[in-house]
Biotite code that builds the C-alpha atoms (Angstrom):
import biotite.structure as struc

atoms = struc.array([
    struc.Atom([-2.310, 18.580, 13.213], chain_id="A", res_id=1, res_name="UNK", atom_name="CA", element="C"),
    struc.Atom([-3.870, 15.554, 14.761], chain_id="A", res_id=2, res_name="UNK", atom_name="CA", element="C"),
    struc.Atom([-1.851, 12.437, 16.462], chain_id="A", res_id=3, res_name="UNK", atom_name="CA", element="C"),
    struc.Atom([-3.534, 9.985, 13.916], chain_id="A", res_id=4, res_name="UNK", atom_name="CA", element="C"),
    struc.Atom([-2.622, 11.539, 10.755], chain_id="A", res_id=5, res_name="UNK", atom_name="CA", element="C"),
    struc.Atom([1.178, 12.329, 11.702], chain_id="A", res_id=6, res_name="UNK", atom_name="CA", element="C"),
    struc.Atom([1.464, 8.869, 11.535], chain_id="A", res_id=7, res_name="UNK", atom_name="CA", element="C"),
    struc.Atom([1.470, 9.053, 7.860], chain_id="A", res_id=8, res_name="UNK", atom_name="CA", element="C"),
    struc.Atom([3.695, 12.661, 7.635], chain_id="A", res_id=9, res_name="UNK", atom_name="CA", element="C"),
    struc.Atom([6.783, 10.614, 9.859], chain_id="A", res_id=10, res_name="UNK", atom_name="CA", element="C"),
    struc.Atom([7.490, 9.103, 13.154], chain_id="A", res_id=11, res_name="UNK", atom_name="CA", element="C"),
    struc.Atom([10.355, 7.478, 14.911], chain_id="A", res_id=12, res_name="UNK", atom_name="CA", element="C"),
    struc.Atom([10.825, 4.979, 17.623], chain_id="A", res_id=13, res_name="UNK", atom_name="CA", element="C"),
    struc.Atom([10.555, 1.120, 18.352], chain_id="A", res_id=14, res_name="UNK", atom_name="CA", element="C"),
    struc.Atom([8.346, -0.779, 21.384], chain_id="A", res_id=15, res_name="UNK", atom_name="CA", element="C"),
    struc.Atom([5.050, -2.704, 21.926], chain_id="A", res_id=16, res_name="UNK", atom_name="CA", element="C"),
    struc.Atom([4.190, -6.316, 21.929], chain_id="A", res_id=17, res_name="UNK", atom_name="CA", element="C"),
    struc.Atom([3.786, -8.536, 19.224], chain_id="A", res_id=18, res_name="UNK", atom_name="CA", element="C"),
    struc.Atom([1.008, -6.958, 17.592], chain_id="A", res_id=19, res_name="UNK", atom_name="CA", element="C"),
    struc.Atom([-2.248, -9.430, 18.611], chain_id="A", res_id=20, res_name="UNK", atom_name="CA", element="C"),
    struc.Atom([-3.193, -7.247, 20.987], chain_id="A", res_id=21, res_name="UNK", atom_name="CA", element="C"),
    struc.Atom([-3.691, -4.035, 18.298], chain_id="A", res_id=22, res_name="UNK", atom_name="CA", element="C"),
    struc.Atom([-6.433, -5.845, 16.579], chain_id="A", res_id=23, res_name="UNK", atom_name="CA", element="C"),
    struc.Atom([-9.659, -4.221, 16.515], chain_id="A", res_id=24, res_name="UNK", atom_name="CA", element="C"),
    struc.Atom([-10.691, -0.547, 16.921], chain_id="A", res_id=25, res_name="UNK", atom_name="CA", element="C"),
    struc.Atom([-9.716, 1.947, 19.180], chain_id="A", res_id=26, res_name="UNK", atom_name="CA", element="C"),
    struc.Atom([-10.240, 5.615, 19.864], chain_id="A", res_id=27, res_name="UNK", atom_name="CA", element="C"),
    struc.Atom([-9.709, 8.837, 21.343], chain_id="A", res_id=28, res_name="UNK", atom_name="CA", element="C"),
    struc.Atom([-13.224, 10.662, 21.639], chain_id="A", res_id=29, res_name="UNK", atom_name="CA", element="C"),
    struc.Atom([-11.707, 14.021, 23.116], chain_id="A", res_id=30, res_name="UNK", atom_name="CA", element="C"),
    struc.Atom([-9.622, 14.109, 19.595], chain_id="A", res_id=31, res_name="UNK", atom_name="CA", element="C"),
    struc.Atom([-11.853, 12.871, 17.452], chain_id="A", res_id=32, res_name="UNK", atom_name="CA", element="C"),
    struc.Atom([-9.537, 10.427, 16.221], chain_id="A", res_id=33, res_name="UNK", atom_name="CA", element="C"),
    struc.Atom([-10.050, 6.310, 15.422], chain_id="A", res_id=34, res_name="UNK", atom_name="CA", element="C"),
    struc.Atom([-8.435, 3.445, 14.052], chain_id="A", res_id=35, res_name="UNK", atom_name="CA", element="C"),
    struc.Atom([-8.606, 0.054, 13.171], chain_id="A", res_id=36, res_name="UNK", atom_name="CA", element="C"),
    struc.Atom([-6.029, -2.469, 12.995], chain_id="A", res_id=37, res_name="UNK", atom_name="CA", element="C"),
    struc.Atom([-6.789, -5.696, 10.798], chain_id="A", res_id=38, res_name="UNK", atom_name="CA", element="C"),
    struc.Atom([-5.532, -9.185, 10.613], chain_id="A", res_id=39, res_name="UNK", atom_name="CA", element="C"),
    struc.Atom([-4.390, -8.823, 7.198], chain_id="A", res_id=40, res_name="UNK", atom_name="CA", element="C"),
    struc.Atom([-2.109, -6.171, 7.990], chain_id="A", res_id=41, res_name="UNK", atom_name="CA", element="C"),
    struc.Atom([-4.209, -3.054, 6.864], chain_id="A", res_id=42, res_name="UNK", atom_name="CA", element="C"),
    struc.Atom([-5.275, -0.191, 9.025], chain_id="A", res_id=43, res_name="UNK", atom_name="CA", element="C"),
    struc.Atom([-7.893, 2.450, 8.634], chain_id="A", res_id=44, res_name="UNK", atom_name="CA", element="C"),
    struc.Atom([-6.975, 5.943, 10.512], chain_id="A", res_id=45, res_name="UNK", atom_name="CA", element="C"),
    struc.Atom([-9.657, 8.825, 10.626], chain_id="A", res_id=46, res_name="UNK", atom_name="CA", element="C"),
    struc.Atom([-9.745, 12.095, 11.955], chain_id="A", res_id=47, res_name="UNK", atom_name="CA", element="C"),
    struc.Atom([-12.763, 14.078, 11.199], chain_id="A", res_id=48, res_name="UNK", atom_name="CA", element="C"),
    struc.Atom([-13.418, 13.707, 7.947], chain_id="A", res_id=49, res_name="UNK", atom_name="CA", element="C"),
    struc.Atom([-10.116, 12.461, 6.421], chain_id="A", res_id=50, res_name="UNK", atom_name="CA", element="C"),
    struc.Atom([-9.468, 8.979, 6.541], chain_id="A", res_id=51, res_name="UNK", atom_name="CA", element="C"),
    struc.Atom([-6.520, 7.216, 5.555], chain_id="A", res_id=52, res_name="UNK", atom_name="CA", element="C"),
    struc.Atom([-5.743, 3.396, 4.609], chain_id="A", res_id=53, res_name="UNK", atom_name="CA", element="C"),
    struc.Atom([-2.385, 2.279, 5.305], chain_id="A", res_id=54, res_name="UNK", atom_name="CA", element="C"),
    struc.Atom([-0.263, -0.981, 5.331], chain_id="A", res_id=55, res_name="UNK", atom_name="CA", element="C"),
    struc.Atom([0.998, -2.071, 8.724], chain_id="A", res_id=56, res_name="UNK", atom_name="CA", element="C"),
    struc.Atom([3.873, -4.875, 10.132], chain_id="A", res_id=57, res_name="UNK", atom_name="CA", element="C"),
    struc.Atom([4.871, -5.286, 13.179], chain_id="A", res_id=58, res_name="UNK", atom_name="CA", element="C"),
    struc.Atom([8.571, -5.350, 13.127], chain_id="A", res_id=59, res_name="UNK", atom_name="CA", element="C"),
    struc.Atom([10.421, -6.200, 16.608], chain_id="A", res_id=60, res_name="UNK", atom_name="CA", element="C"),
    struc.Atom([8.182, -4.564, 18.915], chain_id="A", res_id=61, res_name="UNK", atom_name="CA", element="C"),
    struc.Atom([7.647, -1.701, 16.821], chain_id="A", res_id=62, res_name="UNK", atom_name="CA", element="C"),
    struc.Atom([4.669, -0.522, 14.185], chain_id="A", res_id=63, res_name="UNK", atom_name="CA", element="C"),
    struc.Atom([5.979, -0.124, 10.734], chain_id="A", res_id=64, res_name="UNK", atom_name="CA", element="C"),
    struc.Atom([3.482, 1.855, 8.296], chain_id="A", res_id=65, res_name="UNK", atom_name="CA", element="C"),
    struc.Atom([3.166, 2.723, 4.253], chain_id="A", res_id=66, res_name="UNK", atom_name="CA", element="C"),
    struc.Atom([0.845, 4.004, 1.945], chain_id="A", res_id=67, res_name="UNK", atom_name="CA", element="C"),
    struc.Atom([0.684, 2.266, -1.393], chain_id="A", res_id=68, res_name="UNK", atom_name="CA", element="C"),
    struc.Atom([3.084, -0.427, -2.532], chain_id="A", res_id=69, res_name="UNK", atom_name="CA", element="C"),
    struc.Atom([5.911, 2.589, -3.153], chain_id="A", res_id=70, res_name="UNK", atom_name="CA", element="C"),
    struc.Atom([5.249, 4.322, -0.240], chain_id="A", res_id=71, res_name="UNK", atom_name="CA", element="C"),
    struc.Atom([7.945, 5.425, 2.423], chain_id="A", res_id=72, res_name="UNK", atom_name="CA", element="C"),
    struc.Atom([7.661, 3.181, 5.477], chain_id="A", res_id=73, res_name="UNK", atom_name="CA", element="C"),
    struc.Atom([7.401, 5.071, 9.076], chain_id="A", res_id=74, res_name="UNK", atom_name="CA", element="C"),
    struc.Atom([7.741, 3.502, 12.392], chain_id="A", res_id=75, res_name="UNK", atom_name="CA", element="C"),
    struc.Atom([6.695, 4.385, 15.602], chain_id="A", res_id=76, res_name="UNK", atom_name="CA", element="C"),
    struc.Atom([6.162, 3.969, 19.238], chain_id="A", res_id=77, res_name="UNK", atom_name="CA", element="C"),
    struc.Atom([3.621, 2.016, 20.841], chain_id="A", res_id=78, res_name="UNK", atom_name="CA", element="C"),
    struc.Atom([2.674, 0.156, 24.256], chain_id="A", res_id=79, res_name="UNK", atom_name="CA", element="C"),
    struc.Atom([-0.661, -1.518, 24.976], chain_id="A", res_id=80, res_name="UNK", atom_name="CA", element="C"),
    struc.Atom([-1.816, -1.491, 28.727], chain_id="A", res_id=81, res_name="UNK", atom_name="CA", element="C"),
    struc.Atom([-5.393, -3.417, 28.768], chain_id="A", res_id=82, res_name="UNK", atom_name="CA", element="C"),
    struc.Atom([-7.745, -1.742, 26.574], chain_id="A", res_id=83, res_name="UNK", atom_name="CA", element="C"),
    struc.Atom([-5.718, 1.259, 26.235], chain_id="A", res_id=84, res_name="UNK", atom_name="CA", element="C"),
    struc.Atom([-2.923, 2.027, 23.213], chain_id="A", res_id=85, res_name="UNK", atom_name="CA", element="C"),
    struc.Atom([-0.663, 4.669, 23.968], chain_id="A", res_id=86, res_name="UNK", atom_name="CA", element="C"),
    struc.Atom([1.196, 6.145, 20.680], chain_id="A", res_id=87, res_name="UNK", atom_name="CA", element="C"),
    struc.Atom([4.171, 8.343, 20.963], chain_id="A", res_id=88, res_name="UNK", atom_name="CA", element="C"),
    struc.Atom([5.131, 10.687, 18.368], chain_id="A", res_id=89, res_name="UNK", atom_name="CA", element="C"),
    struc.Atom([7.875, 13.214, 18.633], chain_id="A", res_id=90, res_name="UNK", atom_name="CA", element="C"),
    struc.Atom([7.861, 12.841, 22.294], chain_id="A", res_id=91, res_name="UNK", atom_name="CA", element="C"),
    struc.Atom([3.933, 13.458, 22.379], chain_id="A", res_id=92, res_name="UNK", atom_name="CA", element="C"),
    struc.Atom([1.824, 10.647, 23.345], chain_id="A", res_id=93, res_name="UNK", atom_name="CA", element="C"),
    struc.Atom([-2.108, 10.285, 22.552], chain_id="A", res_id=94, res_name="UNK", atom_name="CA", element="C"),
    struc.Atom([-4.076, 7.117, 24.384], chain_id="A", res_id=95, res_name="UNK", atom_name="CA", element="C"),
    struc.Atom([-6.793, 5.332, 22.532], chain_id="A", res_id=96, res_name="UNK", atom_name="CA", element="C"),
    struc.Atom([-9.519, 2.930, 24.008], chain_id="A", res_id=97, res_name="UNK", atom_name="CA", element="C"),
    struc.Atom([-10.630, -0.245, 22.457], chain_id="A", res_id=98, res_name="UNK", atom_name="CA", element="C"),
    struc.Atom([-14.040, 0.410, 21.075], chain_id="A", res_id=99, res_name="UNK", atom_name="CA", element="C"),
    struc.Atom([-15.102, -3.367, 20.282], chain_id="A", res_id=100, res_name="UNK", atom_name="CA", element="C"),
])
């Protein structure tokens, strides 16, 4: 399964900044994946014909994601380097470029 949709299934780790740099749209054109982080705490993750709406929160430099009010929270490693967002899931990394 593609990396973005793996975020919903389960991830672990910590890292990153205070989250301000995450706001906006990101895409991995080669993989056909995109995501948009909004200041209201929502994120849309798309891969091909699949789209999922999640809620996120930055905690101690980690991104915590969950779907719905009663959904289990998942945590993932992220880092920002200019206009490149790197997500690492289970030792696999993917880079996303800012698109806005």
